N, C-alpha and C positions, 0 to 999 in steps of 0.2 A: 585858597578855595573861591569859586567863580559861580556868579548867577547868572541866568540872564537878563537883557534889563532892556528897557527902547534905546537906549544906545550901542548897544550889542554886550557889552559884559560886565558886571557886578565882582569887584574885587573884594573880598574881607581880606586883609592882608595883614594888620596890626595883631601881632602876636597873644596878650589877649583875648582879642572882639571875637577872632577866630578859634580861638578854644574853648570858647565859651557858645559860637554858634557849633562849630564841631560836636562838642557833647552834647547840645540840643538836638541837633540831627540824630545824632546812634542811637539816641532815648529812642526815639522812632514815634513819637507824640505824643507817648506820657509825660508827664508833669514831674518836672524833676525840683527838688528842694535845693534854698538857697545857699542853704551847709553841704550838700552834696555840692555843687558848683565852685565853692571857692572853695572847697578843698582841688578841684579839678583846676582851679587856674593859680592858686599858691600851695597846695598840698599845705605842710606845718608850717608856711610863715605866712600866714595871710597878714596884712597891713591891717593896724585899726581900724581903720576905715573903711573895711573888707568890703561890709554891705553895700557903703553907698557908690563905691568904686565897681560893687558889680552890677549896678543898678544903673551909673554911666554909663558901663559897657551895652549893657542891653537896649538901653538909649536908644546908644549908635546904632547897632546894630537893626535894630525899630529903621530908622532914617533908610537902611541902606535898603531895605528890606519893599518901603514902600515906592521905590525909583524902577523895582520891576517894571514891563510892560502892562498898562493897563488892559483887562480884558485875557492877559495871559494868567495862565494860576499860577498862584505864588502862595508860599509859607506866608504864616501871621505870628509873631511872638508876643505872647501872653502872659500880661502876669497877673502871678497868684499871691493872695496871702501870703505861702508859705514860699513859694518860688516861682520856676518859670517854665510855660508849657510854647512850644513850636508846633503849630497845627497847621499842617501841609495844602490842606484845602486845594487836595486837585496836583499839587503839585509831585514830584516824584523824584526822589532818588535812584541815582546810579546802583547805589546796593539792591535797593528793592526788586530795581527793574530784575539785576542780575536774579537774584535768588529766587523770583517768577518762573524767570526761563531754565533755571536749574532744576527746579521743584516738576515742572510740566515734561521738562527733558526726563528725569529718573521717571515721570509716569510714566513714558511713550519706549521707555529705550527696550523694550522686550519686544513689542507689537510695530513699532515701527524704528529703528533705531534710525533711518534718512534723514527723517525729521529731528531725533534728538541730538543729533551731530550739529545739522544746523544750528537749532538755538544753543544748542551750547556756545555751539564757533561766535556764534553773534554776542551769546552775553559774557564769552570773555574775553571778547576785542573792546565791553568795557573798564576793562581793567587796566590803567594808566600808569603805573607804579605801585611803589609801597601803598598801605592804608594809608587815610589821611597826608598822604606824601610825606609819610616816614614820621612825621612831628603829631606823638600820640597823646601827648596830656598827661593828662591824670587815670585815673581809676577806671574812668566811663570811655576814655578815649583807647584803652589800651585792652579794654573787652573787649570792648566792639574789634577792634582791630583781629583779634582771635577767633573771635568769631566771624569774621567776613575772611579772614583767610582757613579756617576750616570750609565754611562753604567753596570757598574756590577750591582745595582740595579736592574735593569730594565730588566738586564737579568734571576736575579732569578724569578721577576716576570712572565715573559714569561716561565721559567722552572716547575713553578708549577702550570702555566694555562694549561702546555702540560702534565704536570702528571695526574691535576685532571681532561684531558679530556679522557685518558687514564684507570682514575678510581681507579687509588693510592693514594686514601688520606689517609691512613692511613700510608702509607711508607714513605710518603711525613711531618708527623706532627713534627717528631723530630726537623727537617733542618726549619719547617715555622714557629715553633715556635721562633725557636732560631732567624732568621732575621728578625719577629716579635719586640721580645723585645730589638735587636741591634738597631731597627728602628721604634718607638713607634709613630711615628706622620704621618711615612708611611702610608694611608688608605690601600691602594693596599693588603698590607701584612698581615693585618685585616682583610681585606675582604675574602684574600685565606684563613686564617687560620678558620675564623669562618663555610666556608661553608666545607674544610675538620671536623675539627669537626660535626657537622651538619649529614655531611653523615655518620660518625662514631658512631654515636649514644650518640652523645654528644650533644643537645642540649643547658643544663643548662650553658656548658664551654662555648657554643659557644656566646649565647647573654652577658656572666659576658665579655666575651672579649670586645664583642663593648659598655657596658658601662666603662669600665677601661680607652681605646681608647679615649672616648667623654671624661671623665674627665680628661686623659692629653692632649687633647688638647684645651680643656677652661682654664685650669692653665695654660700652656705652651702657649699657643698660644691666647686664649683667643675668641676661634671661636668654633663653632656650628662642628661637622660631614661636611664631603658634601654630599648633595645628594643621592651618591652612598651607601656611605655607609649603610644608614638610609633604601635605598631600599633592601640590604639585610637583615640588622635587621629583615625590615617587611618581608622578606619572607621567616623568620627562624620563623616567631614567627605564620604565617600563614599555617606552612609546605607547601611553593610552593612545585609544582612538580620539576620545573625550576631547584629546588639547586640538582636531584638526579642526570643531565646529566650534562658536558662540564663544560667551567672555571666560571670566574665571569661573563664574560663577554655576556654569555647563561642566566643567571641570570636577568643582566639589559636589557639585550633584551625580555625576555616573558613579566618582569615586562612594559615595556615600550606596550609593544601587548595590554598586560591586562586591557590598561588606555583607549584605542583606543575606 
C-alpha cells in the first residue's frame, strides 16, 4: 500500500498497520468503532492489550501520513471516543475515481458510447491486480473487496455494451471470452459473447456458448438460465434482425415488442 510523499512514496507494509489503514480507507470516510477494527486485525484472537495495540498502530500510521508532501491533499487519521475515522481532505482513492468514471460512463452509454468506452478503458486501467493486493484482512476488507469487484464486473458489462453499440464485436471477442470464462455463472457476459459471435458469423459457437453456460448453471447452482439468456438464444436461432444492432438490451427490447 503506497501514498505519494515528498520523497516519492510512503509505503505501509507492516501487516497490522496495513490492515488497519486498509479498513479505514474502504470505510470511505465513515467512522469505524475500535471493536470493529480490532475484529479486523485479530478476529477472535485479540490479545489482552488489543486496545492499546490498536492505538499504537494508529499512531504509527498517523506519523506516516504527516510526511506526505506539504500542500498535497492528504488524509488525516482522527481518533474518536469510540474509534477512528480517516478524513480524505481532498485525497482520492483509485477505487473512488474508478467508480465515479464507471457511473458517468453508464449514463453516457446510450447517447455517447465512444466517450463511455474511453472513460471505462481509463477507469479499468486503475486496476492493478486483486483488490487490496489479495490481502483482504477481516470483514471490512472482505466486504469492500466484494463490492469493488462487483463494480468492476458491471463496468466491463457496460464497456462491452458500448463496444457493441459501436459495432466493434470482432475487436472485443478475446476480452469478452476471457470475462465469460472467468465468470461462467454471470449470464450477462454470456449474452454479450453470444451476440458478438453471432455478428462475427459464428452462430454455431454462439449457441454452443449458451449450452455450456446452461450446463454450468444446472450443475453448479441447480437452476436453468434466466429468461434474458433464453431470449438471446431464441433470437440467434431465428436470426432476429435486432441482433445486428445495439447492445444486449436492444435484443431484449425487440423481443418484448414482438410479443405485444
